C-alpha positions in Angstrom: -61.1 -18.7 19.9 -61.8 -18.3 23.6 -60.4 -15.5 25.7 -57.9 -17.8 27.4 -56.3 -19.0 24.2 -56.1 -15.4 22.9 -54.3 -14.3 26.0 -52.0 -17.4 25.8 -50.9 -16.6 22.2 -50.4 -12.9 23.0 -48.2 -13.8 26.0 -46.3 -16.3 23.9 -45.6 -13.8 21.2 -44.5 -11.2 23.7 -42.3 -13.7 25.5 -40.7 -15.0 22.4 -40.1 -11.4 21.2 -38.4 -10.6 24.5 -36.3 -13.8 24.3 -35.4 -12.9 20.7 -34.4 -9.4 21.7 -32.3 -10.6 24.5 -30.6 -13.2 22.3 -30.0 -10.6 19.6 -28.6 -8.3 22.2 -26.3 -11.0 23.5 -25.0 -11.3 19.9 -24.3 -7.6 19.8 -27.0 -6.8 17.2 -29.2 -4.4 19.2 -27.6 -1.1 20.3 -30.6 1.1 20.9 -29.6 3.8 23.3 -25.9 2.9 23.2 -24.3 4.9 20.4 -20.7 4.3 21.6 -21.2 0.5 21.6 -22.8 0.7 18.1 -19.9 2.8 16.7 -17.3 0.5 18.3 -18.9 -2.6 16.8 -19.2 -0.9 13.4 -15.5 -0.1 13.5 -14.6 -3.6 14.6 -16.5 -5.0 11.6 -14.9 -2.5 9.2 -11.4 -3.2 10.5 -11.9 -6.9 10.1 -13.2 -6.6 6.6 -10.3 -4.2 5.7 -7.9 -6.9 7.1 -9.5 -9.6 4.9 -9.4 -7.4 1.8 -5.7 -6.5 2.3 -4.8 -10.2 2.7 -6.7 -11.0 -0.5 -5.2 -8.1 -2.4 -1.6 -7.6 -1.3 0.5 -4.6 -2.4 1.2 -4.4 -6.1 2.3 -1.7 -8.5 -1.0 -0.4 -9.9 -3.6 -0.8 -7.2 -6.8 -2.9 -7.9 -10.0 -1.1 -7.1 -10.8 -3.4 -4.1 -7.5 -2.5 -2.5 -8.1 1.2 -3.0 -11.5 0.9 -1.4 -10.1 -0.9 1.6 -7.5 1.9 2.1 -10.1 4.6 1.6 -12.2 3.0 4.3 -9.2 2.8 6.6 -8.8 6.6 6.1 -12.3 7.1 7.3 -11.8 5.1 10.4 -8.4 6.7 11.2 -9.7 10.2 10.8 -12.3 9.6 13.5 -10.5 10.6 16.8 -12.8 8.5 19.0 -10.8 5.4 17.9 -7.3 6.9 18.7 -7.0 5.0 22.0 -9.7 2.5 21.3 -9.2 -1.3 21.7 -10.5 -1.9 18.1 -7.6 0.1 16.6 -5.1 -1.6 18.9 -6.4 -5.0 17.9 -6.1 -4.1 14.2 -2.6 -2.9 14.7 -1.6 -6.0 16.7 -2.8 -8.2 13.8 -0.9 -6.1 11.3 2.4 -6.3 13.2 2.0 -10.1 13.9 1.7 -10.5 10.1 5.0 -8.7 9.7 6.7 -11.0 12.3 5.3 -14.1 10.7 6.8 -13.2 7.4 10.1 -11.9 8.9 10.6 -15.4 10.3 10.9 -16.8 6.8 14.4 -16.9 5.4 15.3 -14.7 2.4 17.0 -16.4 -0.5 16.8 -13.6 -3.1 15.4 -10.2 -3.7 14.4 -7.7 -1.1 11.3 -7.2 1.1 10.2 -3.8 2.3 7.9 -3.9 5.3 5.8 -0.9 6.3 5.2 -0.6 10.0 3.7 2.4 11.7 4.0 5.9 10.3 7.3 6.3 8.6 8.8 3.2 10.1 10.1 0.6 7.6 12.0 -2.7 7.8 14.1 -3.8 4.8 15.2 -7.4 4.5 17.6 -9.1 2.1 19.5 -12.4 2.4 22.5 -10.7 4.1 20.8 -8.0 6.4 17.7 -6.7 8.0 17.6 -3.0 8.8 15.0 -0.5 10.1 14.2 3.1 9.6 12.4 5.3 12.2 10.9 2.4 14.0 8.5 3.6 16.7 5.5 2.4 18.8 3.2 5.3 18.2 2.1 6.2 21.7 1.9 2.5 22.6 -0.2 1.7 19.5 2.3 -1.2 19.1 3.0 -3.1 22.3 6.4 -3.3 23.8 6.5 -7.1 23.3 5.6 -6.8 19.7 8.1 -4.1 18.9 10.8 -6.1 20.8 10.0 -9.1 18.5 10.5 -6.9 15.5 13.8 -5.5 16.9 15.0 -9.1 17.5 14.7 -9.6 13.7 16.7 -6.5 12.8 20.4 -5.8 12.6 20.6 -2.0 12.7 18.4 1.0 13.2 18.6 4.4 11.3 16.7 7.4 12.8 16.2 10.5 10.6 15.4 13.2 13.1 14.3 14.1 16.7 10.5 14.0 16.4 9.0 11.3 18.7 7.0 9.7 15.8 10.4 8.8 14.3 12.8 8.7 17.3 11.5 6.3 20.0 14.1 6.0 22.8 12.6 2.8 24.1 12.8 1.1 20.7 16.4 2.4 20.2 17.2 1.1 23.7 16.1 -2.4 22.6 18.6 -2.2 19.8 21.4 -1.0 22.1 20.6 -3.6 24.7 21.2 -6.3 22.1 24.5 -4.6 21.0 23.0 -3.5 17.6 24.0 -0.2 16.0 21.7 2.8 16.1 22.5 5.8 13.8 21.0 9.1 14.7 21.4 12.8 13.8 23.8 14.8 16.0 21.1 16.7 17.9 19.3 13.6 19.1 20.1 12.0 22.6 23.3 14.0 22.5 24.7 12.6 25.8 24.1 9.0 24.8 27.4 7.5 23.8 25.8 4.1 22.8 24.4 5.6 19.6 26.2 6.7 16.5 25.7 10.5 16.1 26.2 11.5 12.5 25.5 14.7 10.6 27.1 17.1 8.2 25.9 19.7 5.8 27.8 17.8 3.2 27.3 14.2 2.0 28.9 11.6 4.3 29.9 8.1 3.1 30.6 5.2 5.5 30.6 1.4 5.8 29.6 -1.0 8.5 30.0 -4.7 8.8 26.7 -6.5 9.4 26.7 -10.3 9.8 28.3 -11.8 6.7 28.0 -8.6 4.6 28.7 -4.9 4.6 26.4 -2.0 4.3 27.5 1.1 2.4 25.8 4.1 3.9 25.5 7.6 2.5 24.0 10.2 4.8 22.5 13.1 2.9 22.1 16.5 4.6 18.3 16.9 4.6 16.0 19.2 6.6 12.4 19.5 7.8 12.2 23.2 7.3 15.2 24.3 9.5 15.4 21.1 11.6 18.2 18.7 10.6 16.8 15.5 9.0 19.2 12.8 7.9 18.3 11.2 4.6 19.9 7.7 4.5 20.9 5.9 1.4 21.7 2.3 2.3 23.4 -0.1 -0.2 23.4 -3.8 0.7 25.9 -6.5 -0.1 23.5 -7.6 -2.8 23.8 -4.2 -4.4 20.3 -3.0 -3.5 20.1 0.8 -3.0 17.4 2.1 -0.7 16.8 5.7 0.3 14.7 6.8 3.3 13.8 10.5 3.4 12.5 10.9 7.0 10.6 14.2 7.1 12.3 15.8 4.3 10.7 19.2 3.5 13.0 22.1 2.5 13.2 24.1 -0.7 16.9 24.9 -0.5 17.8 21.3 -0.3 16.9 20.8 -4.0 20.2 22.4 -4.7 21.9 19.1 -3.7 19.0 16.8 -4.4 19.1 17.8 -8.1 22.8 16.7 -8.3 22.2 13.2 -6.7 22.3 11.2 -9.9 26.0 12.1 -10.2 26.8 11.3 -6.5 25.0 8.2 -5.4 24.3 4.7 -6.9 21.1 4.2 -8.9 18.3 4.0 -6.4 16.1 0.8 -6.3 13.5 1.9 -3.8 12.7 5.4 -2.5 10.9 5.5 0.9 9.5 9.0 0.9 7.3 10.9 3.3 4.0 11.3 1.5 3.7 15.1 2.3 7.3 16.0 1.2 7.8 19.2 -0.6 7.4 18.9 -4.4 7.0 15.2 -4.5 7.2 14.9 -8.3 10.5 16.9 -8.5 12.0 14.9 -5.6 11.1 11.6 -7.2 12.4 12.8 -10.6 15.8 13.8 -9.0 16.2 10.5 -7.1 14.8 8.6 -10.0 14.2 5.3 -8.2 12.9 2.1 -9.8 10.1 2.1 -7.2 8.5 4.6 -4.9 6.9 3.7 -1.6 5.3 6.4 0.5 5.3 6.6 4.3 3.8 8.8 7.1 0.1 8.3 6.2 -2.4 8.5 9.0 0.0 9.5 11.9 -2.4 9.3 14.8 -0.5 11.9 16.8 -1.4 14.5 14.2 -4.6 16.5 14.0 -7.0 15.0 11.4 -6.1 17.6 8.8 -2.5 16.4 8.9 -3.2 12.7 9.1 -2.3 12.4 5.5 -4.8 9.9 4.0 -4.1 7.2 1.5 -6.6 8.8 -0.9 -4.5 11.9 -0.9 -1.3 9.9 -1.5 -3.0 8.3 -4.5 -3.8 11.7 -5.9 -0.2 12.8 -5.6 1.4 9.6 -6.9 -0.6 9.6 -10.1 1.4 12.6 -11.2 4.9 10.9 -10.9 6.6 9.1 -13.7 8.1 6.2 -11.7 6.3 3.0 -10.6 4.9 3.2 -7.1 3.3 0.9 -4.4 1.1 2.3 -1.6 1.1 0.1 1.5 -0.5 0.4 4.9 0.7 -0.9 8.3 1.9 -4.5 8.5 2.3 -5.0 4.7 5.3 -5.8 2.7 6.4 -5.7 -1.0 8.8 -8.2 -2.5 11.1 -6.3 -4.7 13.0 -7.7 -7.7 15.0 -5.6 -10.1 13.8 -7.7 -13.0 10.2 -6.5 -12.4 11.3 -3.0 -13.3 14.0 -3.4 -15.9 
């Protein structure tokens, strides 16, 4: 082969290699010298795969291995602080909340759905009512427009205590602006007369008319250490009994918790903070048909207190009652017949 042809082929190889590199780079497959872009792309791929897995394996009592693996991988991403204010995390959360909104738009004919939003925020939906506990945006992790859309689907908000990862004034304001009730402990937004301040060191029972039905509400005198923390037991017109513990964590409170079976209706679903004190004892005393944990992976906490899903699994395996572990934007359809 003459010298001209050799040089031609060498140039062609180099040129095609350069074109290939540029094309690959345009498709985000070459990240040499750009570690941040590499890690962001890796996180995006991981979040997307987690999303697909969660859709394929929705929450059930007794977790399939594929679902556990997805939640464990989510732990790994959420314990890397570089993603706390990153677009990839916000995109993931947006997809999760849109999933909630899509399902909330469907009418309920029977049973009860429990939706897990961010942190310890839950929405409970039956045929007669939709109510929320500790609904918050999480330092704008959920956009105002999305949380407003969730509020539009709800009838009433219950807030357990004053911490901002449970008590979001902007969210509460959305309820108030729509003329919807907001129940809070006595030491929260004390000068705000538009909310219902309620607290006692004794058990309080009350009722409220919501749409075509009534809610029976029992407020239990909980604490997070010394901080007052309302534990709400809500009983719907259909007879479903739901308890939300907020940030319950106090040894002395077991004096009244141990007597609850004599004082309140049988509990269908216990929504419990995953790091509560003596989880097994608390579950035994409430004795619900189903346990659902909250408060995993609170982004506002240091990584040692961003309670991971893997740790919740470790704790839950020691309780006697059925449990379901969910992440943000998931729901569980509850029917008593499944647990009788």
